[in-house]
N, C-alpha and C positions, 0 to 999 in steps of 0.2 A: 304666216307663223313659220317658225323653223321647222324642219323635219326631224323628226324623232331620231336619236341617235342609237345605234346598235349597243348590244350589251357586253361586248368585249370580244373574246377569241371567236375565231371562226369555225364554222361545222367541221372543216378539215382537221383542225387542232384538237377539237373536242373527240370525235370519234374516229380519227386516223384514217381518213378515206383513202390518201394515197398508199399505193402498195409499198412504197420504201418506208412508210412509218409503220405498216403492220408488222405485229410479232410474227416470227418464223412460221409458227403453227396457223396463223389465219391469212398467210399471204395470198392463198389460192381463193380467198373469200371476196377478193375484189380484183376486177380486171378493165381494161380500156378497151372499147369497141365503137364501131359505127353502126348505128342503127336506123332503120327506116322510121321516118316521123309518125307514119300512120300506124305503127306497131305500139306506140307508145300511149299510155293513158294517165290522165290527171289524178291525183290523189282526191278523192271524193271528200274527204275529211280536211282539206286544206285550210288551215287556220288563216292564212291570209285570204281575206274576201274582197277587198278592193283592189283594183290594179288601174293605175294612172294610165289612161289611153295615150296621151302626148308622150310620156315616158317610154311606153311600150313601142311606139311608132320610132322613137328616137333610135331604141336598142335594135329594132328591126332592121333600120336604115345601117347602123353600124355593123349588125351581122351580114348584111349584103356586101359589105365593103371587105370585112376583115374575117367573116365567119365567127363561129362561136368559140371564144377563147377559153372558157371555163365549161368542161363538159356537165352534162345533166347527170345526177345521180340517181339510177334507177334499180329496181327490183326485178328480177326476171321471173314471170309467172309459168305455171305448168303448160298454158295453152301457147306459149312463145311469145306472148305479148310482154310489154315493160310497164311497171308501175312507178310513177314518178315519187322519189323521196325527197329530192330537193332540186329545184331548177325550174318550177313552173314558168315563171316570167320569161325566162330564156326559151321555153318551149313555146309559149304564145307568141313570142317576137319571132321565133324561127318559122313558124306558120305563115306570120305575115311577110316575111322575107321571101318565101316561097322555097324554102329548103325541102328536100326529099329525105335527106339523112342528115343525122347529128351525133357528134360525138358523145359517148356515156360512160360514167362509171357503172359497172354491174355490180351490185352487192348481194351477198346472200345473208340475209337477215330474217330474224323472225318478227311476227307483227308487233311484238312490244317494242322492240329496237326502231323498226319502221316508223312507228308513231312517233316515238322519241326523237328520232333524227329528223323527221318533217316538222316537229315543233321547234326544236332548238335552231334548225335552219332558218325559220321565219322570225325567231326571235333576234336572230343575229343581222337581220336587214337593217341597213340604216334608213330606209325610207318607209319602214312600218311604223304605223301610228302607234300612240302609247297605249290605246285601248285593246288593240288586236295583241300587242305584246302580252300586256296583262291577262288576256283570254288565254294565250298560249302558255302562259306560266301556270295559269290555275289548271288547264288540262293535263299538263305535264306533272302537277302534284296530285291531281285526282285520278289520273288514268295510269301513272307510272309509279302510284305510292311513294311519292318523295316528300320530304319535309321541306320547309324554306330553306334550312341549311343546306341540305344537301342539293337541293335546287339551285341555290346560289353558286355552289361549287360547280355544278354541271354547266351553268352558262357563263362561269368565269366573272361573277360580278359580286359584290357585297351584299350580304344579307338584307341591309337597310334598303338599298335599291330594289330588291325584289319586292320588300313589304310595301314601298311607296307605290310599286306599280299595281299590286293587288288591292290596295285601297282604292284605286279608280274605279273598281267593280262595285263599290258600295253607293257610288253616286247614281241619281236618277238617269234613265234612259236618255232623256234630253240632253244632259250634260256629257254623257258619254258619246253620243251622237255628234255634239259639237266639237268634241275633240278629233274624232275620226273624220270630221270634215274640215278639220283645221280652222274653225272659227275661233278656237282657243287653243292654248297650249298645255302641255302637262303640267307646267307650273301653276297656270290659272287652276286647272282641276285639282290638283294637291293642295291649293290654298281653300278651294270650297269643300273639301273633305271634313275640315275642321268645324263646318257651319251644322248645327243639330238639325234645323229645321228643313225638310225638302223644299218647302214652299219659299224659305228665304234663299236656298242654294239657287233656284230658278230664276228667283227676283235679281240675285247678284249676276246671274249669267246674263240676263238681259243687258244689266248695266254695262258689263265687261265689253259685249259684242257692239251695243250702241255707242258707247263712249270710247271704244278702242283703248281701254284701259291696259296699261302695262300689268306684269305679274306684281311687282312691288306697289302699285296701286291697289291691285285687288287685296294683296296681304294687308295692306292698311284698311281697307274697308272691312274685312273679316275681323281684323282685331277691334275695330271700333264698335262693331256689332257685338262681338263678345263682351266688350266692357259695358255696354249699354243692357245687354241681357243679364249681367251680374248683378248691375245696379237694380234693375227690377225685380230680381229675386232675392236681395238683401231685405230680411223682415225688419230689421232696424230702421230702414228708410221708409217703410210702409206708414200711411197716414191712417190713424185710428180715430175712433169716437172721442168725444170730449171726455167721456167718464175714464177710458183708459189713462188719459193724460193726468187727471186728478188723482187717480189711485197712484200713479207713478211719483207725483209730487209728494202724496202722504208718506209713501214708502221711503222716499230719499231723506225724509226728516229723521227717520229712525235708522236708516242703515249708511247709504253712501250714494253719490251720483252715478256709481257703475251700476245701474239696474235697469232691465229693459223687459218689455212685454213682446213676446214672439206669438203671433197667431197664425193658424193653419188653415188650409182652404175649407175645412169642415166646420169652422166656428169655434173650435177649441183652441188651445195654445198652452203656454207656460209663462211664467213670471221667472226671469233669470237675475240672480243676484250675483255679481263677481266679487271676489275678495282675494286678497293678495298674500294673506298671511295667518298663522293660527290666531295672533293677537286681535286680528279683526273679527274673526268668530266669536271670541270672547267678548269683544266689545259689542257685537250684535247681540249677544246673549243678556249682557247688562241692560242695553237699552229695551230689550223685550220685557224683561223683570220690572223696570221702571213702569211699564204701561199697564201691567196686569193689576 
């Protein structure tokens, strides 16, 4: 499966991390430094929960050769330690590379901004799976009190894109796990959102994985399933006892062929007589008068 693409602008452009981009009054709030790796602490609320071991090792090898090109963004704590805002992957790779110090951006931010920056940074990552992006978006909305419109502006993407990600969280856990493990893509998952029954969603998931179905094939399956369900739900196509048929035949003699019986699940129902004009109503009354 292809890796999930990022949502748009980078963290630096959203939060103006670089000193040169900060407003004059805030320039002292961000500075560069070299910090001991042992003094840096990962974010326990890190939205990213899966780190590719092979990719980490590749990054570690790159760091051994070239060093850390993009500094880690941190917040300095009162005890002299540093809390990671963004860059935990670089932090982990630096540990593997055997570094003792790393370059950092030190930011003075409150807890609310810290959370928002950590979440947005993860959303921007190109290799983050769609479900983790959706979870980060949901946390931004709930914990930072954002609407979908303001959230879309915050991450630099259309509102419809944000909505599509959030819809993934309505899927069963097994389907979300399949997305995170890259058994299916976001396109597959989006198609399954349209399926009403959780049992049918999981059944389709098995077909997708077993048959290596494309997104287009999955969409066709979902559409076909929807058409079948619609046909089954159509009361006009239901099979009724012989008495119902005889009743309809008798009524059609006095009215017209546009008549139907609709029965509900409780045993009751209704007789529906369609008409196309006021003249037809007059004609119905005349026929009823003749049989009285």
